[in-house]
ZALUMDREN-586569 format. One record per residue (C-alpha): x, y, z. Coordinates in steps of 0.5 Angstrom, whole numbers, padded with zeros to 4 digits, always signed. Each point is the difference from the previous one (the first is absolute). Layout:
N
XYZ...
***
This chain:
798
-0001-0044+0038+0006+0004+0001+0005-0002+0005-0001+0003+0007+0007+0002+0001+0000+0003-0007-0007+0004+0002+0003+0002+0006+0006+0003-0003-0004+0005-0004-0005+0001+0005+0000+0007+0003-0001+0001+0007-0004+0005+0003+0005+0006+0001+0001+0000-0007-0008+0001-0002+0000+0007+0003+0003+0006+0003-0002+0003+0007+0002+0007+0002+0004-0001+0006-0004+0005+0005+0006+0000+0005+0004+0005-0004-0005+0005+0001+0001+0005+0006-0007+0003-0001-0007-0003+0003-0004+0004-0005+0001+0004-0006-0002+0006+0005+0007-0001+0003+0004+0002-0007+0002+0006-0002-0003+0003-0007+0006+0001-0005-0003+0000-0007+0005-0003-0003+0000-0004-0007+0001-0007+0002+0004-0005-0005+0001+0004-0006+0007+0002+0002+0002+0000-0008-0006+0004-0002+0001+0005+0006+0007+0002-0002-0002+0001-0007-0005+0005+0002+0004+0004+0005+0006+0000-0006-0005+0003-0005-0003+0005+0005+0007+0002+0002+0003+0001-0007-0002+0006-0003+0003-0001-0008-0005+0000-0005-0003-0006-0002+0000-0004+0007-0008+0000+0000-0002-0007+0004-0004-0006-0002-0002-0004+0006-0002-0007-0002-0002-0006+0003-0006-0004+0002-0007+0004+0002+0000+0000+0008+0008+0000+0001+0000+0007+0003+0002+0003-0006-0004+0006+0001+0001+0001+0007+0007-0001-0001+0000+0006-0005-0004+0004+0005+0004-0001+0006+0007+0002-0003-0003+0005-0004-0003+0004+0005+0006-0001+0005+0004+0003-0006-0005+0005-0002+0000+0003+0007+0007+0002+0000+0000+0003-0007+0000+0007-0002-0007+0003-0002-0001+0002-0007-0003+0006-0002-0007+0002-0002-0002+0001-0007-0005+0005-0003-0003+0002-0006-0002+0007-0002-0002+0004-0006+0004+0002-0006-0001+0007-0001+0004-0001-0007-0003-0006-0002-0007-0002+0003+0000-0007-0002+0007-0002+0003-0001+0001+0007+0007+0001+0004+0002-0005+0006+0003+0004+0006+0005-0004+0005-0001+0002+0007+0003-0003+0007-0004-0005+0003-0006+0003+0003+0000+0007-0003-0005-0002-0006-0006+0001+0004+0003+0006+0003+0002+0003-0007-0008-0002-0002-0002+0004+0006+0004+0006-0001-0002+0001-0007-0007-0001+0002+0001+0005+0005+0003+0005-0004-0005+0000-0006-0006+0001+0005+0004+0006+0003+0001+0003-0007-0007-0001-0002-0002+0004+0006+0005+0005+0000+0001+0002-0007-0007+0002-0001+0001+0004+0006+0006+0004-0003-0004+0001-0006-0005+0004+0004+0005+0003+0004+0000+0008+0000+0007+0000-0002-0001-0004-0006-0007+0004-0002+0004+0006+0001+0006-0002-0004-0005-0003-0005-0004+0007+0000+0006+0004-0001+0002-0004-0006-0007+0001-0003+0000+0008+0002+0007+0000-0004-0003-0004-0006-0006+0005+0000+0004+0006+0000+0005-0002-0005-0006-0002-0004-0004+0006+0001+0006+0004-0002+0001-0004-0007-0008+0002-0001+0001+0007+0001+0006+0000-0004-0004-0003-0006-0006+0005+0001+0004+0006+0000+0003-0003-0007-0007-0001-0002-0002+0007+0001+0006+0003-0003-0002-0004-0006-0007+0002+0000-0003-0006+0003-0003-0003+0006+0000-0007+0003-0006-0003+0003-0001-0007+0003-0006-0003-0002-0005-0005+0005+0004-0006-0003+0007+0004+0002+0002+0001-0007+0004+0006-0001-0003+0005-0006+0004+0005-0003-0005+0006-0002+0002+0006-0004-0002+0007+0003-0002+0006-0005-0001+0007+0003+0000-0003+0007-0006-0006-0002+0001-0007-0001-0001-0002-0007-0004-0006-0001+0002-0006-0005-0006+0001-0004+0002+0008-0001+0007-0001-0001-0001-0001-0007-0003+0007-0001+0007+0003+0002+0004+0003-0005+0005-0005-0003+0006+0004+0002-0003+0000+0007-0001-0008+0000+0007-0001-0003+0003+0004+0006-0005-0004+0005+0002-0007-0003+0007+0002+0000+0000+0002+0007-0004-0006+0002+0005-0005-0002+0005+0004+0004-0004+0000+0006-0002-0008-0001+0008-0001+0000+0000+0004+0007-0006-0004+0003+0003-0006-0002+0007+0002+0003-0004+0002+0006-0004-0007+0001+0007-0003-0001+0002+0004+0006-0006-0002+0004+0001-0007-0001+0007+0000+0002-0002+0004+0006-0005-0006+0002+0005-0005-0001+0005+0003+0004-0006+0001+0005-0002-0007+0000+0007-0002+0000+0001+0004+0006-0006-0003+0004+0003-0007-0002+0006+0002+0003-0003+0003+0006-0005-0006+0001+0007-0005-0001+0004+0005+0005-0005+0000+0005-0002-0007+0000+0007-0002-0001+0001+0003+0007-0005-0004+0003+0002-0007-0004+0007+0001+0002-0001+0002+0007-0004-0007+0001+0005-0004-0005+0006+0002+0004-0002-0004+0006-0002-0006-0005+0007+0001-0003+0004+0000+0006-0003-0007+0002+0002-0003-0006+0007+0003-0002+0003-0007+0000-0004-0002-0005+0002+0003-0007-0006-0003-0004-0005+0002+0006+0003+0007-0001+0000+0000-0007-0007-0002+0000-0002+0006+0005+0003+0005-0004-0004-0003-0006-0006+0001+0004+0001+0007+0002+0001+0002-0007-0007-0004-0002-0004+0004+0006+0003+0006-0003-0002-0001-0007-0007-0003+0003-0002+0006+0004-0007+0000-0003-0002-0007+0003+0002+0003+0007-0003+0006-0001-0007-0003-0002+0002-0006+0004+0001-0004-0006-0007+0001-0003-0001+0001-0007-0005+0004-0004-0007-0004-0001+0002-0001-0007+0007-0001+0000+0003-0005-0004+0005-0006+0002+0006+0000-0005+0002-0007-0003-0004-0005-0003-0007+0001+0003-0001+0007+0000-0007+0000+0003+0001-0003+0007+0001+0006+0005+0006-0001+0005-0002+0001+0007+0004+0004+0006+0003-0007+0002+0002-0002-0006+0005+0005-0001+0003+0000+0007+0001-0007+0000+0006+0001-0004+0003+0003+0007-0001-0007+0004+0005-0005+0001-0001-0007-0001+0004-0004+0006+0002-0006-0004+0004-0004+0004+0000+0002+0008+0005-0003+0005+0000+0002+0008+0007+0003+0002+0004-0005+0003-0004-0006-0001+0005-0004-0004-0001-0003-0007-0007-0002-0002-0002-0007-0001-0005-0001-0005-0004-0007+0000-0004+0000-0007-0005-0005+0000-0003+0002-0007+0006+0002-0004-0004+0002-0006+0003+0005-0005-0003+0006+0003+0001-0002+0007+0007-0001-0002+0002+0007-0003-0006+0004+0002-0006+0003-0005-0003+0006-0002-0007+0001+0002-0006+0003-0004-0006+0004+0001-0006+0000-0005-0003+0007+0000-0005+0002-0006+0002-0006-0003+0007+0001+0000+0006-0004+0003+0004+0005+0003+0006+0000+0005+0006+0004+0003+0006-0001+0004-0004-0001+0007-0003-0006-0003+0007-0004+0000+0000-0006+0005+0006-0003+0002+0002-0007-0001+0004-0005+0004+0006+0001-0003+0000+0007+0002-0002-0001+0007+0005-0005+0001+0006+0004-0003+0005+0000+0005-0002-0006+0003-0003-0007-0002-0006-0003-0004-0002-0007+0001-0005-0003-0004-0002-0008-0002+0003-0002-0007-0006-0003-0002-0005+0006+0002+0005+0004-0004+0000-0004-0007-0007-0001+0000-0001+0007-0001+0000+0003-0007+0006+0005-0001+0002-0001+0007+0007-0003-0001+0002+0004-0006-0001+0006+0004+0004-0002+0006+0005-0002-0004+0000+0006-0004+0000+0004+0006+0006-0004+0003+0004+0001-0006-0001+0007-0001+0000+0002+0008-0006+0004-0001-0007-0001-0001-0004+0003-0006-0008+0001+0002-0004-0002-0006-0007+0003-0001-0003-0007-0002-0007+0001+0003-0003+0005-0005+0002-0006-0006-0007-0003-0002-0004+0005+0003-0006+0003-0004+0000+0007+0003+0004+0005-0003+0007+0001+0003+0004+0006+0001+0007+0001-0001+0004-0006+0004+0005+0002+0005+0007-0002+0000+0003+0001+0007+0007+0000+0001+0003-0007+0002+0002-0001+0007+0007-0003+0001+0000-0006+0005+0005-0004+0004-0004-0007+0002+0001-0007+0003-0005-0004-0003-0001-0007+0003-0004-0005-0004-0003-0006+0004-0002-0006-0004+0001-0007-0002+0007-0004-0003-0004-0001-0006-0001+0007-0002+0007+0002+0002+0003-0005-0004-0005+0002-0006+0002+0007+0000+0007-0001+0001+0000-0005-0006-0005+0005-0005+0001+0007+0003+0006+0003-0002+0000+0006+0005-0002-0004+0006+0007-0003+0001+0003+0007+0000-0006+0003+0004-0001-0005+0006+0007-0003+0001-0001-0002+0007-0004-0007+0001-0002-0001+0007-0002-0008+0000-0004-0002+0005-0001-0008+0002-0006-0004+0002+0004-0004+0005+0005+0001+0005+0005-0005+0005-0004-0002+0006+0005+0001+0006+0000+0003+0007+0000+0007-0003-0005-0001-0005-0005-0003+0005+0001+0006+0004-0001+0004-0006-0007-0003-0001-0002+0001+0007+0002+0007-0001-0004+0001-0006-0006-0003+0004+0001+0005+0006+0001+0006-0005-0007-0002-0003-0003-0001+0006+0002+0007+0003-0001+0004-0006-0007-0002-0001-0002-0001+0007-0001-0007+0000+0000-0006+0005+0007-0002+0001+0003-0007-0001+0003-0005+0005+0006-0004-0001-0003-0006-0002-0005+0004-0005+0007+0003-0003+0003-0007-0001-0006-0002-0004+0000+0006-0004+0008-0002-0001-0002-0007-0002-0005+0002-0005+0005+0005-0003+0004-0007-0001-0006-0003-0003-0001+0005-0005+0007+0000-0002+0000-0008-0001+0006+0000+0004+0002-0002+0007+0007+0005-0001-0004+0006-0003-0006+0005+0002-0004+0003-0005+0002+0007-0001-0006+0002-0003-0003+0003+0006-0007+0002-0003-0001-0007+0001+0001+0000+0007-0004+0006+0002-0007-0003-0002+0001-0005+0005+0002+0005+0005-0006+0003-0001-0004-0006+0000+0003-0003+0006-0002+0007+0004-0007-0001-0002+0000-0007+0003+0003+0002+0006-0005+0006+0001-0006-0005-0001+0003-0005+0005+0001+0006+0005+0007-0001+0000+0005+0005+0003+0005-0001-0005+0001-0005-0006+0001-0007+0002+0003-0006-0005-0008-0002+0000-0002+0006-0003+0005+0000-0005-0002-0008-0002-0007+0002+0000+0002+0006-0005+0004-0005-0005-0006-0005+0001-0005+0005-0002+0004+0003-0006+0001-0008-0002-0008-0001+0000-0001+0006-0003+0004-0002-0006+0000-0007-0001-0007-0002-0003+0004-0003-0006+0004-0004+0004-0006-0003+0005-0004-0002-0006+0006-0004-0003+0001-0004+0006-0008-0001+0000+0001-0003-0006+0006-0004+0002-0004-0002+0006-0006-0003-0004+0004-0003-0006-0002+0005-0005+0008+0001-0001+0003-0007-0001+0006+0000+0005+0003-0006+0004+0003+0001+0006+0001-0008+0002+0003-0006-0004+0005+0000-0006-0001+0001-0007+0004+0000-0006+0001+0006-0004-0003+0004+0004+0002+0006+0005-0003+0005+0005+0003+0006-0003-0001+0007+0004-0002+0007-0003-0001+0007+0002-0006+0004-0001+0000+0007+0000-0007+0003+0002+0000+0007+0000+0005+0002+0006-0001-0007+0003+0005-0006-0002-0001-0007+0002+0002-0007-0002-0004-0006-0003+0002-0007-0002-0001-0002-0008+0000-0007-0002+0006-0001-0006+0000-0006-0004+0004-0003-0005-0001-0005-0006+0006-0003-0004+0000-0004-0006+0004-0001-0006+0002+0005-0005+0004+0006-0002-0005+0006+0002+0004+0000+0007-0003+0004+0006-0006+0003-0002-0003+0005+0006-0008+0000-0002-0001+0006+0004+0006+0003-0004-0003-0002-0007-0007+0003+0002+0003+0007+0001-0001+0000+0008+0007+0000+0002+0005+0006+0000+0008+0000-0002+0003-0002+0006-0004-0006+0001+0001-0002-0007+0008+0001+0001-0001-0005+0006-0003-0005-0004+0005+0000-0005+0005-0001+0005-0003-0007+0001+0002-0002-0007+0007+0002+0002+0000-0003+0006-0002-0007-0003+0004+0001-0006+0006+0001+0005-0001-0005+0005-0002-0006-0004+0000+0000-0008+0008+0000+0000+0001-0006-0005-0007+0000-0003-0005+0005-0003-0005+0003+0005-0007-0003-0003-0005+0002+0004-0007+0003+0000-0003+0003+0006-0006+0004+0002+0000+0004+0007-0006+0005+0002-0003+0003+0007-0006-0004+0000-0007+0005+0001+0005+0006-0001-0004+0005-0003+0004+0006+0001+0007+0002-0003+0006-0003+0003+0007+0004+0001+0006-0001+0003+0005-0006+0000-0002-0002+0008-0003-0007-0003+0005-0002-0004+0003-0005+0005-0007-0003+0001-0001-0001-0008+0007-0003+0000-0002-0005+0006-0007-0001-0003+0004-0002-0007+0005-0004+0003-0005-0004+0004-0004-0001-0007+0006-0003-0003+0003-0004+0006-0007-0003+0002+0001+0002+0007-0005+0003+0004+0000+0007+0003-0003+0001+0007-0006+0005+0000+0001+0002+0007+0006+0004-0002-0001+0006-0004+0006+0003-0004+0003+0007-0002+0006+0002-0003+0004+0002-0006+0005-0005-0003+0006+0001-0005+0003-0004-0005+0004-0003+0005-0005-0002+0004+0001+0005+0006-0006+0002+0004+0000+0008-0001-0004+0005+0005-0007+0003-0002-0005+0005+0003-0006-0001+0004+0003-0006+0004-0004+0002+0007-0006+0001-0004+0000-0006-0004+0002-0004+0007-0006+0003+0003-0004-0001-0006+0001-0008+0000-0001+0000+0008-0007+0003-0001-0002-0005-0005+0003-0006+0004-0004+0003+0006-0007+0000-0004+0001-0007-0002+0003-0003+0006+0007+0000+0003+0004-0007+0000+0006+0002+0003+0004-0002-0006-0001+0006-0004+0005+0006-0002+0003+0004-0005+0007+0000-0004+0003+0007-0001+0007+0001-0003+0005+0001+0006+0002+0007-0002-0007+0002+0002+0001-0002+0007+0001+0007+0002-0007+0002-0003-0004-0004+0004-0005+0005+0005-0005-0005+0001-0006+0001+0004-0001-0003+0007-0005-0005-0002+0005-0003-0005+0006+0000+0005-0005-0003+0006-0002-0006-0005+0008-0001-0002+0001+0000+0008-0005-0005+0001+0003-0004-0006-0006+0001-0004+0003+0003-0006+0007+0001-0003+0005+0004-0004+0005-0003-0004+0006+0004-0003+0004-0003-0006+0005+0002-0004+0000-0005-0006-0005-0004-0004+0003-0006+0003-0002+0002+0007-0007+0002-0003+0000-0007-0003+0001-0004+0006-0005+0004+0004-0005+0000-0005+0000-0008-0002+0004-0003+0006+0005-0003-0005+0007+0001-0001+0002+0005-0005+0004-0005-0004-0006-0004-0001-0004+0005-0002+0005+0002-0005+0001-0007-0003-0007-0001-0001-0001+0007-0004+0006-0002-0004-0002-0007-0002-0007+0003-0002+0003+0006-0004+0005-0005-0003-0006-0005-0002-0004+0006-0003+0007+0002-0004+0000-0007-0003-0007-0001-0001+0000+0006-0004+0006-0002-0004-0003-0007-0001-0007+0004-0003+0004+0004-0004+0004-0005-0003-0006-0004-0002
***
């Protein structure tokens, strides 16, 4: 057995196994005494980067917030952005209106914040008023009298022309007669009587010639008279149109003047209103008939058989309030949970009428980039990259600083499609914040050439923070904020202290606390649940312990099954005695979000040969590259430590017995080395001590992960088989601060039933495991290796 002084020198005392929160530092009795501050804790670097990215206004300084899930990334972003957004200027409204010169290219109007809806209302009221008053104008006495005057003037002038024609016809011995069909007939007159056409040939030839010549002259006169009459009719029609326009213009201008006055600061709006006025004056027939066309009227365009209704025509005067902002509300903050292509840049909706897919400017819907312009757009990077075309659309919009809406909805539709819209692009000025994993950030940074120019601010969130008096106070504030914001039972000081200790356990470091508060929040909820079950007025430390125990119980089925198999001997493990070439190595197993440690029997066999060190699990393809590297280091250690004046002639096999899953990591490399040295030297290894730690070629024991879980796992295994008082675990000395052992292990150590040893070198481990002086073990190993070399040389010579 190992020298007792040597064992004592490496044994850790109780204070090194766990760090308990000092409750005397708190000046509160319960978290109800803590003022809520809504700060972001433990993320100074990330918070500083976010603040910088928000405050700098140059192009390309969009923000990518990276870090582990649950680290408060999104909360921090919302906190900083909402604070800045409230102090920022409110951006303008945007509307889409009809383009009277090019109907398929709707016009974008920019109006001050809050004026978009007002403009829509004003236009609705204007058109409703004109639809009511313009018909009244055309029914007024003034209009009817003016129209009658035009008609009377036309009739008088037409009558004079007709009388002049009749007189000239009489002078040439003709009369003018109108048939029932309205056709004017020239009839010769002889002796005061009209000559019928069938009697005309009975007249003397000389008289027929005279009538024929006169008829030609009279026809020219009549044709000229008809030309004059048509001109008079056109003049009368123009006069009526002028009358209609002039009288309608008075009404239109009177009401339009009120609207123009409200929007005289917007040149685009004024230009649009003038266009509306001209279009109304050109479309008075629609107002006079309230937009109804004749029953048989045909629609111009590609589908002539469809009739247009009153509503279809007057839609051209509607206003599509595309983006609306409440005045003095600050900058908009848009959180987009589903960043599809259309949700980002907007869409053009369609309606199916009579088997035709139709649309107009009123069916243009804004996207998140439009609504966030002048403010902030927050998205999860993974959600964005999963959507087809979304990243390209975002990139294109940020580079061009405008959003072009594409009509993608009509693609692949089986119905007929009318002419597609091409709306005016909307300029944008938006700060985009992507929240995602480091993997996505570095992948985009390496493979997407525009990413570096568009997202120049990296806000890096860490998963752990220093454990100090200040950060422990931050933990207490965090618990208080949750309780106050969600109206939960408050925690007493001891319960807060246990939450803090749990934060160190999650960080696997006595000097650190987890900064992923998403792992702390569920424990708060569950602790409150057990406090309510126990009718407690506040959450106590017992409630927190029950919550943690319940979480473990819900998730530790795989661990319990393993311990049952250890207890009944299904899994071969020794916890007493000594065995040559056999070590209890410790592994960590992850089952969902539950992590636990287990011992695993590691064995080594050596024999003469040149196969060197063979790791059976590796040869079976069950190991990862890090573990394989650890095995190769063993070869370097053996060669450097022993084979300086003779060739290393060794064949050895190592394996984790009863291991049926993958093996990764180098934390078992020290165990493998101890098993190998034992097999070579012939000195047995204690089976009541388990080992974890990485080894380098110089024989130094390096720190590994999961130390707490490994120690607790071996303790549980010893417990189910019976504690002897001599059992314990060897860990790297550099891992001392990573221990956050549970109360059961700590109490067992305190009672002397279990021990934790910390070592720095292979020699220290040899001494503890074999009870022999390291020099004796090294000498035995060297002797064995020399004999292997001599045997192999002798064999080769034969």
